[in-house]
C-alpha positions in Angstrom: -0.3 -14.3 4.8 -2.5 -11.8 3.0 -1.3 -9.6 0.1 -2.8 -6.1 -0.1 -2.7 -4.7 -3.6 -3.4 -1.0 -4.1 -3.2 0.8 -7.5 -2.2 4.4 -6.8 -2.9 6.9 -9.5 -1.0 10.0 -8.5 -2.1 13.4 -9.9 0.3 14.1 -12.8 3.2 16.3 -11.9 3.1 15.4 -8.2 5.1 12.2 -8.5 8.2 13.5 -6.8 6.2 15.0 -3.9 4.3 11.7 -3.5 7.5 9.7 -3.4 8.9 12.0 -0.7 5.7 11.7 1.3 5.7 7.9 0.9 9.3 7.7 2.2 8.0 9.2 5.4 4.7 7.3 5.5 6.2 3.8 5.1 7.5 3.9 8.6 3.9 4.2 9.8 2.7 1.1 8.1 5.8 -0.8 9.0 5.1 -0.2 12.7 1.6 -1.8 12.6 0.7 -5.1 14.2 0.6 -7.9 11.6 2.7 -6.0 9.1 5.3 -8.3 7.3 6.7 -6.3 4.4 5.9 -3.9 1.6 7.0 -2.8 -1.9 6.1 0.1 -4.1 6.5 -0.1 -7.9 6.2 2.6 -10.4 4.5 1.8 -13.7 6.7 2.1 -16.8 3.9 2.9 -19.2 2.1 5.5 -17.0 4.7 7.3 -14.9 2.1 8.7 -12.4 0.8 5.1 -11.6 2.2 3.0 -8.7 1.3 -0.3 -7.2 1.6 -0.8 -3.4 2.1 -4.4 -2.3 1.8 -5.0 1.5 2.1 -8.4 3.1 0.0 -8.8 6.3 -0.3 -11.7 8.7 -4.1 -11.5 8.5 -6.8 -9.5 6.6 -7.9 -8.0 9.9 -4.5 -6.7 10.6 -5.0 -4.4 7.7 -8.8 -3.7 7.6 -9.3 -3.4 11.3 -5.9 -2.9 12.9 -4.3 -0.5 10.6 -7.3 1.3 9.1 -8.7 2.0 12.6 -5.4 3.1 14.1 -4.0 6.6 14.8 -1.2 5.8 12.4 -3.8 5.5 9.6 -4.9 9.1 10.2 -1.3 10.3 9.7 -0.9 8.0 6.7 -4.1 9.5 5.2 -2.9 13.1 5.8 0.5 12.4 4.2 -0.8 10.5 1.1 -4.5 10.7 0.3 -4.4 14.1 -1.4 -2.1 12.8 -4.1 -4.6 10.3 -5.6 -7.1 10.8 -8.5 -9.1 8.6 -8.5 -8.9 7.2 -5.0 -7.1 3.8 -5.0 -8.8 0.5 -5.4 -7.5 -1.8 -2.6 -7.9 -5.6 -2.9 -6.6 -8.5 -0.8 -5.2 -11.8 -2.0 -4.4 -15.1 -0.5 -2.2 -17.9 -1.8 -3.8 -20.8 -3.7 -2.3 -23.8 -1.9 -1.9 -26.1 -4.8 -0.5 -23.4 -7.1 2.6 -22.5 -5.1 5.8 -21.7 -7.1 8.3 -24.5 -7.6 11.6 -23.7 -5.8 
């Protein structure tokens, strides 16, 4: 499993509109091949900053599957105009010998 982490800096004053648009956009990402789950968190220190966490089966499910899909075009139209600067997106994998203790 791969964790996509995106820091989303929303233009100040547009937080409510962003959240409404994301409520629509999340169905797009959830319908993609390889999608497992997602979570969006709002920063408590900077109210216009969010983090998007998406679990994918493979890196390619995100970088090739989703980003080259028609759904991505709709995602982009709904969300990309809210960001300043454009988000940094990184991908993380588990470190096998550092798994949490149940």
